[in-house]
C-alpha positions in Angstrom: 103.0 -14.8 -12.4 101.8 -17.6 -10.2 98.0 -17.8 -10.0 96.7 -16.9 -6.4 93.6 -18.9 -5.6 90.5 -17.1 -4.5 89.9 -16.6 -0.8 87.4 -18.7 0.4 84.0 -17.1 1.2 82.8 -17.1 4.9 79.5 -19.0 5.1 76.7 -16.2 5.5 75.1 -16.4 8.8 71.0 -17.3 8.6 69.3 -14.2 9.4 67.3 -13.6 12.8 63.7 -14.3 11.6 65.1 -17.5 9.6 66.7 -18.7 12.9 63.5 -18.0 15.0 61.3 -19.9 12.3 63.5 -22.7 12.7 63.8 -23.0 16.3 59.9 -22.7 16.3 59.6 -25.8 14.0 62.0 -27.9 15.8 60.2 -26.9 19.0 56.8 -28.0 17.8 58.1 -31.4 16.9 59.9 -32.1 20.1 57.1 -30.8 22.4 56.3 -33.5 25.0 53.0 -35.2 24.9 52.5 -33.8 28.2 52.0 -30.7 26.8 49.2 -31.4 24.7 45.5 -30.2 25.5 43.6 -32.2 27.9 40.1 -33.0 28.3 38.3 -30.3 30.8 36.6 -31.9 33.8 32.8 -31.0 34.5 30.9 -31.5 37.4 27.0 -32.3 36.9 24.5 -30.1 38.3 21.9 -32.1 40.2 19.1 -29.0 40.0 19.3 -29.3 36.1 19.9 -32.9 35.4 16.8 -35.2 35.1 16.6 -38.8 34.0 12.9 -39.4 32.4 11.7 -42.9 31.9 8.7 -44.6 30.4 7.3 -47.9 30.5 4.3 -49.6 29.0 1.2 -49.7 31.2 -0.9 -52.9 30.5 -1.1 -51.8 26.8 -3.1 -48.5 27.6 -0.5 -46.2 27.9 3.2 -45.1 28.9 3.5 -44.5 32.4 6.2 -42.0 32.7 8.4 -40.6 35.7 11.6 -38.6 36.6 14.7 -39.0 38.8 16.0 -35.9 39.9 19.5 -34.8 41.8 22.0 -37.1 39.7 25.6 -36.3 40.6 29.0 -37.1 38.9 31.9 -36.0 36.7 32.2 -35.6 33.0 35.5 -35.5 31.3 35.1 -33.7 28.0 36.6 -32.1 25.1 34.1 -30.8 22.4 37.1 -31.4 19.6 37.3 -34.9 20.7 34.5 -36.9 21.7 36.6 -40.0 21.7 38.6 -38.8 24.9 34.9 -38.5 26.7 34.7 -39.9 30.1 31.3 -40.0 32.3 30.8 -41.2 36.0 27.2 -40.5 37.4 25.1 -41.7 40.3 21.1 -41.7 40.0 19.5 -41.4 43.5 16.6 -43.9 42.7 15.0 -43.0 46.2 13.9 -39.7 44.5 11.8 -41.4 41.5 8.7 -39.6 41.0 5.6 -41.1 39.2 3.3 -38.5 40.4 1.8 -40.7 42.9 2.9 -42.0 46.4 1.5 -45.3 46.3 2.8 -45.9 42.9 6.4 -44.5 44.1 6.3 -46.9 46.9 5.1 -50.0 44.6 8.1 -49.3 42.1 10.9 -48.9 45.1 9.8 -52.3 46.5 12.0 -55.3 46.7 10.4 -57.1 43.6 11.0 -54.1 41.3 14.0 -51.4 42.1 14.6 -52.7 45.7 15.8 -49.2 46.6 16.3 -50.1 50.3 19.1 -52.2 49.3 20.6 -50.5 46.0 19.5 -46.9 46.5 21.6 -45.7 43.3 21.9 -46.6 39.7 25.5 -46.1 38.5 26.7 -45.2 34.8 30.5 -45.5 34.2 31.2 -44.9 30.3 33.8 -47.1 28.4 33.9 -45.3 25.1 32.4 -42.3 23.0 31.9 -42.9 19.4 31.5 -39.4 17.3 28.8 -39.2 14.9 29.4 -35.5 14.2 30.4 -32.3 16.1 27.0 -32.4 18.2 26.3 -35.9 18.5 27.8 -39.1 19.6 27.1 -42.4 21.0 28.2 -43.1 24.6 28.6 -46.5 25.9 29.3 -48.1 29.2 28.6 -50.2 32.2 25.1 -49.5 33.9 24.8 -50.9 37.5 21.3 -51.3 38.7 19.7 -53.3 41.5 23.2 -54.7 41.9 23.4 -56.0 38.3 25.7 -54.6 36.0 25.0 -54.5 32.0 26.2 -52.7 29.0 24.3 -49.7 28.1 24.6 -47.0 25.0 23.0 -43.9 24.8 22.6 -41.6 21.7 23.9 -38.2 22.9 23.4 -34.8 21.9 25.5 -31.6 22.6 23.3 -28.8 23.1 25.5 -25.8 24.1 28.9 -25.0 25.8 28.7 -21.3 27.0 29.1 -19.3 30.1 25.6 -19.5 31.9 24.0 -16.2 31.7 23.3 -15.9 35.3 25.3 -15.3 38.6 27.9 -17.2 39.3 28.6 -17.1 35.6 30.0 -20.7 35.5 30.8 -22.1 32.2 28.4 -24.6 31.4 27.8 -27.8 28.8 24.1 -29.1 28.3 23.4 -32.4 26.8 20.3 -34.4 25.8 20.5 -38.3 25.7 18.3 -41.2 25.2 18.5 -45.0 25.6 16.5 -48.0 26.1 17.1 -50.9 28.6 15.2 -54.2 29.5 14.1 -54.4 33.2 14.1 -58.1 33.3 18.2 -58.0 32.4 18.3 -56.3 35.6 16.2 -58.8 37.5 13.0 -56.9 37.5 10.7 -59.6 36.3 7.6 -58.6 38.3 4.2 -57.6 36.9 4.9 -58.8 33.5 1.2 -58.6 32.3 1.1 -55.0 33.8 4.4 -53.5 33.4 6.4 -53.7 29.8 9.9 -54.8 29.9 11.4 -52.1 27.8 12.4 -49.1 29.6 13.1 -46.1 27.7 15.1 -43.2 29.0 15.5 -39.6 28.4 18.2 -37.7 29.9 18.4 -33.7 30.2 21.6 -32.9 31.8 23.8 -29.8 32.8 27.4 -29.7 33.6 29.4 -27.0 35.2 33.1 -26.5 34.5 34.8 -27.8 37.7 37.5 -25.4 39.5 41.2 -26.1 39.2 43.1 -27.1 42.4 43.8 -23.4 43.4 40.0 -22.6 43.1 40.6 -20.2 40.2 38.0 -20.4 37.5 38.4 -20.6 33.7 39.1 -17.2 32.3 35.9 -17.5 30.1 33.8 -17.9 33.4 34.7 -14.3 34.3 31.4 -12.7 36.0 30.1 -9.9 33.8 27.6 -7.4 35.0 23.8 -8.8 35.2 21.4 -7.1 32.8 19.1 -4.9 34.9 16.9 -2.2 33.9 18.2 1.5 34.8 16.9 2.7 38.0 14.7 5.9 38.0 16.5 8.9 39.5 15.8 9.7 43.2 14.3 13.4 43.1 14.5 13.6 46.7 18.1 13.0 47.1 21.4 13.1 45.3 21.7 9.6 45.5 20.1 6.7 43.3 19.4 3.1 44.2 21.8 0.3 43.4 20.7 -2.1 40.6 19.9 -5.6 42.2 21.2 -8.8 40.5 18.8 -11.2 38.9 17.9 -14.4 41.2 19.3 -17.6 40.3 16.7 -20.1 39.1 
């Protein structure tokens, strides 16, 4: 009796769950770079950003002053410092040493010359992470018409929703740096004013809105904490709680 070959087996189709898993793996490798997470853009808060400077005063003390009102943009991803970018302008006309005559002397043409150069301008070129909350940010500082490299030691203090209205998502930073005033063409009064200028920067930046003007989901407003109002015993209505003032 002739031998009949066994019928060929039909290939077993993979289960739906295996097909979904395989497609997910393939999609992860095929995902274009355009879909990768991009750093967020932040706007410096000029009210809560301040530059403090200190410089030797004839060996007796350190003269200290501040400049408020800085503006600029920060592109930042806290998980990847190397992609951080900073562009900031510091209005030197707002310099304050606590004395009007001193302020005028420092703004004069032989020092800052703020009439011709009203702003200092810093643009970062690289950021080198040290750990999750610290980095060295280097760039170009233009001061009094001269551009020189400057590096800052930066600390990330916090990234979170601000507790007061309008509840914008906020990032806070502290930074320090030192520059030579002579390198920027300010060599006047060498026996009275030191050369090294110590800088300390305290900065806050708010998450910028997208093109449609929508806020980040994490900035959704929540009720401001207020004390419960006492009931009105003279009527059936109660006073509405008032929001806390923004500092």
